[in-house]
C-alpha positions as CSV (number, residue, x, y, z in Angstrom):
1,M,6.9,16.0,-3.7
2,T,7.0,19.6,-5.1
3,Q,6.4,19.7,-8.9
4,L,6.5,15.9,-9.2
5,R,3.0,14.4,-9.6
6,Y,3.8,10.9,-10.9
7,V,6.9,9.1,-9.8
8,V,7.8,5.5,-10.8
9,V,10.2,3.3,-8.8
10,E,11.5,0.4,-10.9
11,G,14.0,-2.4,-10.6
12,P,14.3,-6.1,-11.1
13,I,13.7,-8.9,-8.6
14,A,15.2,-8.2,-5.2
15,S,15.9,-4.5,-5.9
16,G,13.5,-3.3,-3.2
17,K,11.3,-1.3,-5.6
18,A,8.0,-2.1,-3.9
19,T,9.3,-1.2,-0.5
20,L,10.8,2.1,-1.6
21,A,7.7,3.1,-3.6
22,R,5.6,2.5,-0.4
23,R,8.1,4.5,1.7
24,L,8.1,7.4,-0.7
25,A,4.4,7.5,-0.9
26,D,4.1,7.5,2.9
27,H,6.8,10.2,3.2
28,W,5.1,12.5,0.6
29,A,1.6,11.5,1.8
30,V,0.5,10.7,-1.7
31,R,-1.3,7.8,-3.3
32,L,0.5,4.5,-4.0
33,L,-0.2,2.6,-7.2
34,A,1.3,-0.9,-6.6
35,E,1.7,-3.8,-9.0
36,A,-0.7,-6.5,-7.9
37,A,1.3,-9.6,-8.6
38,E,-0.7,-11.6,-6.1
39,Q,-3.8,-11.0,-8.3
40,N,-2.1,-12.8,-11.3
41,P,-3.4,-16.4,-11.0
42,F,-0.7,-17.7,-13.4
43,L,2.4,-16.3,-11.8
44,E,3.2,-19.2,-9.4
45,R,2.6,-21.6,-12.2
46,F,5.0,-19.6,-14.4
47,Y,7.8,-19.8,-11.8
48,R,7.3,-23.6,-11.6
49,N,7.1,-24.1,-15.4
50,P,7.8,-21.0,-17.5
51,P,7.4,-22.4,-21.0
52,Y,3.8,-23.6,-20.3
53,H,2.5,-20.5,-18.5
54,G,4.4,-17.5,-19.9
55,L,1.8,-16.2,-22.3
56,A,-1.1,-16.4,-19.8
57,T,1.0,-14.8,-17.1
58,Q,2.0,-12.0,-19.5
59,L,-1.5,-11.3,-20.8
60,S,-2.8,-11.2,-17.2
61,F,-0.3,-8.5,-16.3
62,L,-1.0,-6.6,-19.6
63,L,-4.7,-6.4,-18.7
64,Q,-3.8,-5.1,-15.2
65,R,-1.7,-2.4,-16.7
66,A,-4.3,-1.5,-19.2
67,D,-6.9,-1.0,-16.4
68,A,-4.4,1.2,-14.5
69,A,-3.6,3.3,-17.6
70,R,-7.2,3.8,-18.4
71,A,-8.0,5.0,-14.8
72,M,-5.0,7.3,-14.9
73,L,-5.8,8.8,-18.3
74,E,-9.4,9.3,-17.3
75,G,-8.3,11.3,-14.3
76,E,-9.3,9.1,-11.4
77,L,-5.7,8.3,-10.4
78,L,-3.8,11.3,-11.6
79,A,-6.2,13.7,-10.0
80,T,-3.7,13.7,-7.1
81,P,0.1,13.0,-7.0
82,L,1.1,9.3,-6.8
83,V,4.0,6.9,-6.6
84,S,3.9,3.7,-8.6
85,D,6.1,0.6,-8.4
86,F,5.9,-0.3,-12.1
87,L,6.6,1.3,-15.4
88,F,4.2,0.6,-18.2
89,E,6.9,0.0,-20.8
90,K,8.3,-2.8,-18.6
91,D,5.5,-5.2,-19.8
92,A,7.2,-5.6,-23.2
93,L,10.6,-6.2,-21.5
94,F,9.2,-9.2,-19.6
95,A,7.4,-10.5,-22.6
96,E,10.7,-10.7,-24.5
97,L,12.1,-12.7,-21.5
98,A,9.2,-15.0,-20.9
99,L,7.8,-15.9,-24.3
100,E,8.8,-18.1,-27.2
101,D,9.0,-16.4,-30.6
102,D,5.5,-17.3,-31.8
103,E,4.0,-16.3,-28.5
104,L,5.9,-13.0,-28.5
105,A,4.7,-12.3,-32.0
106,L,1.1,-12.9,-30.8
107,Y,1.7,-10.7,-27.7
108,R,3.0,-7.9,-29.9
109,R,-0.2,-8.0,-31.9
110,I,-2.4,-7.9,-28.8
111,A,-0.6,-5.4,-26.6
112,P,-1.2,-2.2,-28.7
113,A,-4.9,-3.0,-28.8
114,V,-5.2,-3.6,-25.1
115,L,-2.7,-1.0,-23.8
116,R,-3.5,1.9,-26.2
117,A,-1.9,4.7,-24.2
118,H,-0.4,5.4,-20.8
119,P,0.8,8.5,-18.9
120,V,4.4,9.5,-18.8
121,P,6.1,9.8,-15.4
122,D,7.7,13.0,-14.1
123,L,10.5,10.9,-12.7
124,V,11.6,7.2,-12.9
125,I,13.9,5.9,-10.2
126,Y,15.7,2.8,-11.3
127,L,17.2,0.6,-8.6
128,Q,20.3,-1.4,-9.4
129,A,22.2,-4.0,-7.4
130,S,25.2,-6.3,-8.1
131,P,24.7,-10.0,-8.7
132,E,26.2,-10.7,-5.3
133,T,23.8,-8.4,-3.5
134,V,20.8,-9.8,-5.4
135,Q,21.8,-13.4,-4.5
136,Q,22.1,-12.5,-0.8
137,R,18.7,-10.9,-0.8
138,L,17.1,-13.8,-2.6
139,E,18.6,-16.3,-0.3
140,R,17.2,-14.4,2.7
141,A,13.8,-14.1,1.1
142,V,13.6,-17.8,0.3
143,A,14.9,-18.8,3.8
144,S,12.3,-16.6,5.5
145,G,9.5,-18.0,3.3
146,A,8.8,-14.6,1.7
147,M,9.2,-16.1,-1.7
148,S,9.7,-19.4,-3.5
149,P,12.9,-20.4,-5.3
150,L,13.0,-19.1,-8.9
151,P,14.1,-21.0,-12.0
152,T,17.9,-21.3,-12.5
153,G,19.3,-18.3,-14.4
154,Y,16.0,-16.4,-14.5
155,V,17.0,-13.7,-12.1
156,Q,20.3,-13.1,-13.9
157,R,18.4,-12.8,-17.2
158,V,15.9,-10.3,-15.7
159,H,18.7,-8.1,-14.3
160,A,20.6,-8.1,-17.6
161,A,17.4,-7.2,-19.4
162,Y,16.7,-4.3,-17.1
163,S,20.2,-3.0,-17.5
164,T,19.9,-3.0,-21.3
165,F,16.5,-1.4,-21.2
166,F,17.4,1.5,-18.9
167,H,20.7,2.1,-20.7
168,A,18.6,3.2,-23.7
169,Y,15.6,4.6,-21.8
170,A,14.7,8.2,-22.6
171,G,10.9,8.2,-21.9
172,A,11.2,10.3,-18.8
173,P,13.8,11.8,-16.4
174,L,15.7,8.9,-14.9
175,L,17.5,8.6,-11.6
176,I,19.7,5.5,-11.5
177,V,20.4,4.4,-7.9
178,N,22.9,1.7,-6.9
179,T,21.5,0.0,-3.8
180,D,24.5,-2.2,-2.9
181,H,25.5,0.0,0.0
182,L,22.1,1.7,0.7
183,D,19.4,0.8,3.2
184,L,16.4,2.4,1.8
185,V,14.0,0.3,3.8
186,E,14.9,1.3,7.4
187,G,17.9,3.6,6.9
188,D,16.8,7.1,7.6
189,D,20.1,8.7,6.6
190,D,20.2,6.8,3.3
191,F,16.6,7.6,2.6
192,G,17.4,11.3,3.3
193,L,20.2,11.2,0.8
194,L,17.9,9.8,-1.8
195,L,15.4,12.5,-1.2
196,R,18.1,15.1,-1.6
197,C,19.2,13.5,-4.9
198,I,15.6,13.7,-6.1
199,S,15.1,17.3,-5.1
200,E,18.5,18.4,-6.7
201,M,18.1,16.4,-9.9
202,R,18.4,18.4,-13.1
203,G,18.2,17.2,-16.7
204,Q,17.1,13.9,-18.0
205,R,19.5,11.5,-16.3
206,S,21.3,11.4,-13.0
207,Y,23.1,8.8,-10.8
208,F,23.2,8.0,-7.1
209,N,26.0,5.7,-6.0
210,K,27.0,5.7,-2.4
211,G,30.4,4.2,-1.6
212,I,31.1,1.9,1.4
């Protein structure tokens, strides 16, 4: 992991961010800070009926992130290097997607008081995928029982929001990885290529796009 002490892997639904974050943490033998979606009691209800459960779902995630940020800033988590599968700034992105205007206004008043500050990553790895790739992955996940079907159009809105967000992102060095032709779960060669891109990265923004 060399000079990198805090690496974030980000990406929308079906990007593979949680799996890659775990693999990087294992490879570097460092701590993994994972988003605990299963601990959000409102998430399943949100997927079934977004308008009724958006605010509760969002506030539950906000409190999770505030707890994590507090632990990191007080030194408990950043005492040793770590890899995380969520970016703190992402919370506002999902709030804009999930909430009605009046709820979003309320969230924006609450968020700064709850999440007062958070650490800045040494590197953010943003995983992209084409709509076709995402659809294939989602169909496999639903068919296997790994996840439930999502509301129509929700995944497309999430991916578009991520694209817009990271187009303008300048909060930390950013490596943008197109995963359409990469196997970062079991592919040792592809994983090795990614590690090389990370080690050779210079400047604030770089791209990794492997052809067919």
